[in-house]
N, C-alpha and C positions, 0 to 999 in steps of 0.2 A: 564117207566122206570126211576127213581126218581134219578135227578142227583147227580151227586156225592158233599160230601160237599170240597173243597177245601184247602187246610190246609197249612202251612209253620210251622216251628218249627224254634223256636229259643233260642242258648242255646250254651253259650260258651265251657262247659265242653263234648268234642266230648265222652268220651263214655256214656253218660247218655242222650245224644240226636240220640246217636245212638241204646242205647237200647230201646227208648222210641219212636223213628219210629220203629223199628222193632216190636213193641207190637201193637201201630197203626195201620199197617198193614195188620194188621190180622182179624180189619175189613173193611170189601163190603161195606159201607156205605162212605168212608173216603178216598181220594186221597191228600195223602201228593206230593201237587208241587210243594216243595221250601223246603228248609232247608239252614242254616245261623249261624256263629259265635257267631258274634254281632248286635249291629243294627246300622252300617257302611253298616256293608256288607247288612242287609236285605234292606235296604234303595235304595241302587243299583239294587237289586235283583229286589224291588217292580214296578222300570220301562218297566222291559219287561212284568209282569205278576203279576197278583191278585192275590194271596188270598178270601176264601170269610172270615177265621180265621185264625186265628197269637196265636201260642203260645206264649208267651214269657216271658221269664227269666226276673230276675229283677238285679243282680248285672252280670254284665258283663263290661271288664276290657275296651273296646271301648267308647264305649256308651250305658248307665244304661238302665237299663227297663223303669224308669221314664223319660227319655229325650226323648228316640224312642215315648214312648207312643205319650209323646205331638208332633213329629214329624206327627207322623200315624194320629190324632185325625186333627190336620191342612190340612196335605196331602192330604190322605186319607180316607173320614170320615166315609164313606162304610163300610171299614172292621173292624169287631170287633175282639177286643184283649181282650184277655186269660194270666192271668200272672199267671208266677211258680214263685212256691218262697216256702221260706224254713219258714217268717213270716206269723204270725196269727194274729198281733196287729190291732184292728181298725183306729189307728190314720195312719198307712201305705197305709191300705184297703180304707180307706176314701180318700188321698190324693192320691193317682191313679185313683180313681173312679172321683175322680173331675177332673183331668185332660185327663180322656179321655178313661181308660178301660171301659171293660162292665161286668169283674168280675176278680178272681182268684181262681187259683188250687195251693194245696200244692206239692211238690216235691212228698211227701211220699204216696198221694194220691191210690188205688186202678185203676189200667186202664179202667176201668166201670167207676169210678166215674170222669175221665178227658173227656172220650167219652158224656156222660150226659152230663156235660157244655158244650163240643163243639156245639154238639145238641142245649141246652139251649141258647146261647146264640144268634144263632141263631134263631132260634121260639118265645125266649122270650123276647128277648133281655139284658138280663143279666144272670148271676150267680153267687150265694151266697150258702155258705153252711150253716149250724145252727151254727155255732161256729161265727158268724157274729152277733157284738150285735144289736138289735130291734132296739133300738135307734138311731143310726147307720144310718142303713137304714131307717128307717123314716123322719130321717133328711137328707139322700140325695135324697128321690122322694118330698121333699115338697121344695128343692134346685132346685128342675127338672136337677140334676145331673147326673142322668137316669134317663129312662122312661122307665119304662116294657110295653112291648106288652102281654095281656092276653084276651083271648079267651072270645066272647060274649056269656054270660052267663043270667039265669037268676034262682036263687037261692032264699030259700022259707026261711024262716021267721026263721026256725032252723037251718040250716044253718048259718045266721047270728050271730045268738044268737050265736052258736060253734064257730065262726069266730073270735070272737070279745074276747070269752073267751079264746080262744088262745092265743090271741095277748098281754093277760092277764097275763100269761104264766101260766094256770091253768093243771092244768094232764086230762088223759082221766075220770079217776077216782072222781078229783074234780068236772067235766065236767058233771061225771054223777050223785054226788050226788044234785049238784046243780041245774039241769036239773028236776030230779028225773028219770031216765033214764039208761038204763043198759051201762056197760060199752060196754060191745059188740056194741049196738044200737049207745053209739059216736064215738067207731073206723069207724062203716061201715059212719058214714054221713062224718069223716076227708075222709075217702077214695075218699065219690063222689063229695066233695068239693075240695080236689084236681085233681080228673078227667077233674070235670066242666071248672075249670079256669087255668087248666094247668099246673101246680104248681109242683115244685121237693120234698119241703121241709117247713118247714114254717114259714121259710121266703122269699117264696113265696107267703104263705096266709098273712104273713106281711105286704108284697108290694103290693099287691092285695086289701086290707083292705083299709089302706092307700091312695091307689091311687082312688077306689073309696068312700072314706068317710065314708067309717062303722064303722069307732072306735068313741066311745060316745065323746071321748073327740077333735075328727076334729072340 
C-alpha cells in the first residue's frame, strides 16, 4: 500500500484552517499530522515530527509566511512548501520561490486543485497554475530558483514543435493552422505531452521546455 502524504496546515484563521482540514481529510492519500496557527508554533512542532508538505498561510501575525519559508528552507530543506494566499501577483510569487517555496495556491481554489498541488510538489518539485507569467517561470528556472523534476521520456518531433508553439502562446486553433493538422489532433498531442512529462498545465510544459532547452531562443 502506498504511503500517505504527511501534511501540515498552517493558518492563523481558525475557521479557514479547520474547514480546510475537514475537506482534506476526505482524501485517503493525505494524512494531516500537524496544524498550527502561525510560524512560531510550527517551528516548535517540527522539532518532534516532520511532514512531507506544509500548506503555509502567507499573512500571519506572529511570524509571517515569508519569514517562515526562509526558516524552513534553512532548517528543513527536504520539506515541500506550498504557500496559501489571496494574492496572485508575479512579484510576490517570484520572491517566495526565490526564498524557498515550491509553489503557491490561492485560498479560493477548489479542494481538488489544492490536492493536485500537494501531489505535484512531491512528484515534480513545484506547483504553479496557469495564471503565473511564463516569463517569470523561465527566469526562475534559468536562475535555478526552482529545479522541477520531470519523467524521462522521448518526445516526437511533432510534439516538440507543439511544445514550442504552446510556449509562444499559440491556441490549439492557431497551432492547427500553422502545422496543417486538425484541432482534434493538436488536442491529442497536448494530452500525450501532459502524460509523457507528467505536467499538470501549460506552465508545466513551459518549465519542461526551458529545462530541456527546447525553445528556439534558448
